[in-house]
N, C-alpha and C positions, 0 to 999 in steps of 0.2 A: 648197689642198686638203689635208685631213687624211691622215695616214699610215695605211696598212692594216697592222695588227699581224700578220696572218697572212703577208702578203707580206714584211714586215720580218724575221720569224722564218725564212722560207724563204731569204731573201738571206743572213742570218747563217749558216745551216746550210752554205751553200756554202763558207764560210771556216773552218769548225770541223772538227777531226779527229773521227772516230767514237770515242765513248767506249769504253774497254777495261775489262772487269771486273777490279777490283783484288783483291777478296777476296769470299768468301761469309761473311757474319756469321751466327752461330748464337747466339740468345739462350739463356741458361742461368742456373741459380742458382749453379753452382760451375765457373767457367771452367777452373781448373787440372785438376780431376778429369775433366771432359768432354774437355778437350784431351788428357789422357793416354790416354783410351780411343781417340780418333781417331788419335793418334800411334802407338799399338800396332797399329791396324788398317791405317793408310796409310803409316807411316814418317814421316820428316822430323824437323825440329827444333822442339820446343815452346819458345817463348820465354815466360818468366814473365809473369804479370799485370802490366799497367801501366794504371792508370786503369780497372780492372775488365775488361780485355780480355787474354786469352792468345792468342797467335798461333802457328799451326802452319805452318811454312815447309818447302819442299822438294818439294812435289808440283807438279802442273801449275798449281794455283791455291792461294793462301793461304786458310786457314780461320781466321776470327777467332771466338773464343768470348767473348761479351759478357755480363757480369753484369747481370741484371735481377731486380727484386724478386719477380716473379710466376712461378709454374710455367707449364708449357704449358697453353694454353687450347684447348678443343675436342678432338674425336676425331682429326682428320686435319690434317696440315700442308698448307699451300697451296703450299709449295715443298719439294722434297727433292732429295737427291743420288742419281744413278744411278751405281753403281760397276761397271764392266765387269770380269768375271772370265772366263777361258777356260772353255768348256763342260765340258772334262774335269776342271776343278778345282772345279766349283760346289758339290758336297757338302762337300768339305774346306774351301772358303772360307766356307760357311755355318757349319759347325761351329766354325771358328776365330773368327768374329765372335761367335758365341754364347759361346764360352769366355772372350772378352774382356769380356763383360757386355751384349752385345746380347740382345734378345728378339725372338721371331718376332711378326709382325703379320699373321697369317692372316685377321684380321677385316677387313683392308684389301684383300688380294688373296691368293688361294690357288690358284695355277695353275702352269703349267710353263715359263713364259718368264722369270721373275725371282722373287726372294724378297724380300718386304718385311720389313724388320727395324726395330727401334727401338733407338736408342742409350740409354745409362743414364738420360737425362733424358726419354725418351719421344719424341724426334724421329725421324720415319721416314726411312729411306734404303733403297735397293734394291741388291741384288747382281743384276746382269743378265748373261745369257749368250746370250740369244736374239736380241740386236740385231746388226745389221751393224756390224762393227768393223774398222778398218784393221789 
């Protein structure tokens, strides 16, 4: 009797660990420059480019900045980072991100629960303060 691929995959899953996110990779045209923006915003150690990738270490998750030949395509990212800031610091946090080179993305969302911003290469991210946070 032939093997059932779906059952074989389910059996294999019982013996495999759950994958853990290693890093978030951000495509960009200038990994070093974009990495410096995110390092200034989040802190951490920016490790120089190797094979077209600069890595930002030191946060809860590593960010990789990968060189690609094309600029951002389309108006809105399919994936973005939500960065929590305490509610009493939201205005100062937004001002700081803007001073580092971010721009407002009010065309994506203009409301009172978070602020959508774009990094220097146009990738959206949010500063959030309205979410439940430990």
